[in-house]
C-alpha positions as CSV (number, residue, x, y, z in Angstrom):
1,M,0.0,-0.1,-0.3
2,R,3.0,2.4,0.8
3,Y,4.5,1.5,-2.1
4,I,1.2,2.4,-4.7
5,L,1.0,5.7,-2.4
6,L,4.7,6.8,-3.3
7,L,4.1,5.7,-6.9
8,I,0.9,7.7,-7.1
9,S,3.1,11.3,-5.8
10,V,5.6,10.5,-8.0
11,V,3.4,9.8,-11.2
12,L,1.6,12.9,-10.2
13,L,4.6,14.7,-9.3
14,G,5.8,13.9,-12.6
15,T,2.7,15.1,-14.6
16,G,2.5,18.7,-13.1
17,C,6.3,19.2,-13.6
18,S,5.4,18.0,-17.3
19,N,2.8,20.6,-17.3
20,F,4.5,22.9,-16.3
21,A,7.3,23.0,-18.8
22,K,4.7,23.3,-21.7
23,V,3.5,26.1,-19.9
24,Q,6.5,27.3,-19.4
25,K,7.3,26.7,-23.1
26,S,4.4,28.7,-24.8
27,S,5.0,31.6,-26.9
28,D,1.4,32.6,-25.8
29,V,1.8,35.5,-23.1
30,N,-1.9,35.7,-22.6
31,Y,-2.0,32.0,-21.8
32,K,0.8,32.2,-19.5
33,L,-0.2,34.8,-17.3
34,R,-3.4,33.1,-16.8
35,M,-1.5,29.8,-15.9
36,A,0.5,32.1,-13.6
37,D,-2.5,34.3,-12.0
38,Q,-3.6,30.5,-11.6
39,Y,-0.6,28.3,-10.2
40,F,-0.6,31.6,-7.7
41,V,-3.9,31.1,-6.4
42,K,-3.3,27.2,-6.0
43,K,-0.4,28.3,-4.0
44,K,2.1,27.2,-5.9
45,Y,4.1,29.8,-5.4
46,N,7.4,28.1,-7.4
47,Y,5.6,27.8,-10.3
48,A,3.9,31.2,-10.5
49,Q,7.0,33.1,-9.3
50,Q,9.1,31.6,-12.6
51,L,6.7,32.8,-14.8
52,Y,6.1,36.4,-13.7
53,E,9.5,36.2,-14.3
54,E,9.2,36.0,-17.5
55,L,5.9,37.8,-18.2
56,F,8.1,40.4,-16.1
57,P,9.4,42.4,-18.8
58,L,7.1,41.9,-21.3
59,M,3.9,43.2,-19.2
60,K,6.1,46.7,-18.6
61,G,3.5,49.9,-20.1
62,S,0.2,47.6,-19.9
63,D,-2.4,47.8,-17.3
64,K,-1.8,44.0,-16.4
65,F,1.6,44.6,-15.1
66,E,0.7,46.1,-11.3
67,N,-0.8,42.8,-10.7
68,V,2.2,41.0,-11.8
69,Y,4.4,42.9,-10.4
70,Y,2.5,42.3,-7.1
71,N,2.0,38.6,-7.3
72,Y,5.4,38.2,-8.5
73,A,6.2,40.2,-5.1
74,Y,4.0,37.8,-3.2
75,C,5.4,34.8,-4.3
76,A,9.0,35.7,-3.1
77,Y,7.3,36.3,0.3
78,N,5.3,33.2,0.3
79,Q,8.9,31.2,-0.5
80,R,10.0,33.1,2.6
81,D,12.8,34.8,0.5
82,Y,12.5,37.8,2.3
83,M,15.2,39.6,0.9
84,S,14.2,39.6,-2.6
85,A,10.5,40.7,-1.5
86,E,11.5,43.3,0.5
87,N,13.2,44.5,-2.9
88,L,10.3,43.8,-5.0
89,F,7.7,45.5,-2.4
90,K,9.7,48.8,-2.0
91,G,10.3,48.9,-6.0
92,F,6.1,48.4,-5.9
93,T,5.6,51.3,-4.1
94,E,8.0,53.3,-6.5
95,V,7.2,52.1,-9.7
96,F,3.4,52.4,-8.3
97,P,3.2,55.5,-6.0
98,T,-0.3,55.9,-6.6
99,S,-1.7,52.7,-6.2
100,K,-3.9,51.6,-3.4
101,R,-1.4,48.9,-3.1
102,A,0.9,51.2,-2.2
103,E,-0.5,51.0,1.4
104,E,0.1,47.4,1.5
105,M,3.3,47.3,-0.1
106,E,5.1,50.3,2.7
107,Y,4.0,48.1,5.2
108,M,5.0,44.9,4.3
109,R,8.5,45.8,3.6
110,A,8.3,46.9,7.0
111,Y,7.1,43.0,7.8
112,T,10.2,41.5,5.1
113,Y,13.1,43.0,7.4
114,Y,10.8,42.1,11.0
115,K,10.5,38.6,9.4
116,Q,14.2,38.6,9.4
117,S,14.9,39.9,12.7
118,P,17.2,36.9,14.5
119,K,17.7,35.5,18.2
120,V,18.5,37.9,20.7
121,E,21.6,36.6,20.6
122,L,22.1,37.3,17.2
123,D,23.1,40.7,15.2
124,Q,20.0,43.0,15.4
125,T,20.5,45.0,12.3
126,N,17.3,43.9,11.0
127,T,15.3,44.1,14.3
128,S,16.3,47.8,14.0
129,R,15.8,48.5,10.5
130,T,12.0,47.4,11.6
131,I,11.5,49.8,14.1
132,G,12.5,52.3,11.7
133,L,10.4,51.3,8.8
134,M,7.4,51.0,10.9
135,Q,8.0,54.0,12.5
136,A,7.9,55.6,8.9
137,F,5.3,53.5,7.9
138,I,3.1,54.8,10.9
139,N,4.0,58.4,10.2
140,T,2.7,58.5,7.0
141,H,-0.2,56.7,7.2
142,P,-1.7,57.9,10.5
143,G,-5.5,56.4,9.4
144,S,-4.1,52.8,8.2
145,E,-5.7,49.9,9.9
146,K,-2.0,48.3,9.9
147,I,-1.1,50.9,13.1
148,K,-2.5,48.9,15.6
149,E,-0.4,45.5,14.3
150,A,2.5,47.8,13.4
151,T,3.4,49.5,16.8
152,E,2.7,46.1,18.3
153,I,6.1,45.2,16.4
154,I,8.1,47.9,17.3
155,D,7.1,47.3,21.3
156,K,8.1,43.8,20.3
157,C,11.3,45.2,18.5
158,R,12.5,47.3,21.0
159,I,12.4,44.7,24.3
160,K,14.2,42.2,21.4
161,L,16.6,45.2,21.1
162,E,16.8,46.0,25.4
163,M,17.5,42.1,25.7
164,K,20.2,42.0,23.3
165,E,21.7,45.4,25.2
166,V,21.0,43.1,28.3
167,K,23.1,40.4,27.6
168,S,25.6,42.5,27.3
169,C,26.5,44.2,30.5
170,E,25.5,40.5,31.5
171,L,28.6,39.5,29.9
172,Y,31.0,42.5,30.9
173,Y,29.3,41.2,34.3
174,N,30.3,37.5,34.0
175,L,34.1,38.7,33.3
176,R,34.7,40.8,36.5
177,Q,34.6,43.6,34.0
178,Y,32.8,45.9,36.6
179,K,33.9,49.6,35.5
180,A,32.4,48.6,32.0
181,A,29.8,47.2,33.7
182,A,28.3,49.7,35.8
183,I,28.6,51.8,32.4
184,A,27.1,49.4,30.2
185,Y,23.9,49.1,32.6
186,T,23.4,53.1,32.6
187,N,23.5,53.3,29.2
188,L,21.3,50.7,28.8
189,M,18.7,52.9,31.7
190,N,19.5,55.8,29.5
191,N,18.2,54.3,26.4
192,Y,15.3,52.3,27.9
193,P,14.0,55.4,30.4
194,D,10.6,53.5,30.1
195,S,11.8,49.8,31.1
196,D,9.5,48.4,33.9
197,K,13.2,46.1,34.6
198,S,14.6,50.1,35.3
199,D,14.9,49.2,38.7
200,E,16.9,46.4,38.4
201,Y,19.2,48.0,35.8
202,K,20.5,50.5,38.3
203,F,20.9,47.4,41.1
204,Q,23.0,46.5,39.1
205,V,25.0,49.5,38.5
206,I,25.7,49.3,42.1
207,R,26.7,46.0,42.1
208,S,28.5,47.0,39.5
209,Y,30.4,49.7,41.4
210,Y,30.6,47.7,44.3
211,E,32.4,44.7,43.6
212,Y,34.8,47.4,41.3
213,A,35.4,49.5,44.6
214,A,36.4,46.5,46.6
215,L,39.0,45.0,43.9
216,S,40.5,48.5,43.8
217,V,43.6,49.3,45.2
218,D,43.9,50.8,48.8
219,E,44.3,54.3,47.6
220,K,41.3,54.0,45.6
221,K,38.7,52.5,47.9
222,Q,37.4,55.2,49.6
223,E,36.8,57.2,45.8
224,R,35.4,54.1,44.8
225,Y,32.8,53.2,48.0
226,E,31.4,57.0,47.7
227,K,30.4,56.3,44.1
228,V,28.4,53.3,44.8
229,L,26.9,55.5,47.8
230,E,26.1,58.2,45.2
231,E,24.4,55.7,42.9
232,I,22.6,54.6,45.6
233,N,21.2,57.2,46.6
234,E,20.1,57.9,43.3
235,F,18.0,54.8,43.4
236,N,16.7,55.6,46.7
237,D,15.1,59.1,45.3
238,R,14.3,57.3,41.7
239,F,12.9,54.2,43.5
240,P,11.7,54.0,46.7
241,Q,8.8,51.3,46.5
242,S,11.6,48.7,44.6
243,K,11.6,45.0,45.5
244,L,15.1,45.5,45.4
245,Q,15.6,48.1,48.3
246,K,16.4,45.6,50.7
247,D,19.7,44.6,48.7
248,V,20.1,48.3,48.2
249,T,20.6,49.3,52.0
250,R,22.6,46.1,52.3
251,L,25.4,47.3,49.9
252,Q,24.7,50.4,51.2
253,T,25.3,49.4,54.6
254,I,28.3,47.3,53.4
255,A,30.2,51.1,51.9
256,Q,29.2,53.0,55.0
257,N,31.4,49.9,56.8
258,N,34.2,50.0,54.4
259,I,34.6,53.8,54.2
260,K,34.5,54.2,58.2
261,A,37.4,51.0,58.2
262,I,39.2,52.8,55.3
263,K,38.9,56.3,57.3
264,N,40.2,54.5,60.8
265,E,43.0,53.5,59.3
266,Q,44.1,56.1,57.8
267,V,43.9,58.1,61.1
268,K,46.1,55.7,62.7
269,T,48.5,55.8,59.9
270,S,49.1,59.5,60.6
271,T,49.7,59.4,64.3
């Protein structure tokens, strides 16, 4: 039974390829276009794409060219060839700027970058590009029904970029490059001032400066523990209700005690 099903599949595949070859060899442009449209409707995008590609230069200037261009772009998109699709969506808006489909094409161009947005650990150029193009779309088409979706995509991309930056900060900290970690977390806070994790980032700034002070040479320790206290004061002013307040207070006490110890030692040394 399994062999019979396999045989039927092979026969059908061969028949399909044979029929497509006949279409491709035809010199009848209208017939090719009709078949390309049929393949497109049936979601046989590979066949449709090949025919549209042949028809592309022949249809330029005709009243059918817009639809050929439109379907051709979606053939690439539906086969997950997002780089080609992006070029085609962009090209459509340049060739048909007044088309009723131009708004859709602008959105889809931005969306192809979103589809290419990789895992957090990888380069986020496409994620940043998505934000820029989606924001441009929102600005250009404020009444579009796609505004909500575009805004949600921007939010998702910003979260991804934030997490990418968080991982960079964590890497500095884990490598014991504490000053670099403190600066990185400070930049993270500045880049995402509305983040609901701002108090966590500020706490990491404090921890990083604390570890930096603890590892410093004796001559630099007082100055660097004072920097810890400075950051703690900022934390207390900005996040008085933070769940991390207890941990911050603990580091504050340690830093203050260390400063007292350093000063006492300085008094002993001078007498």
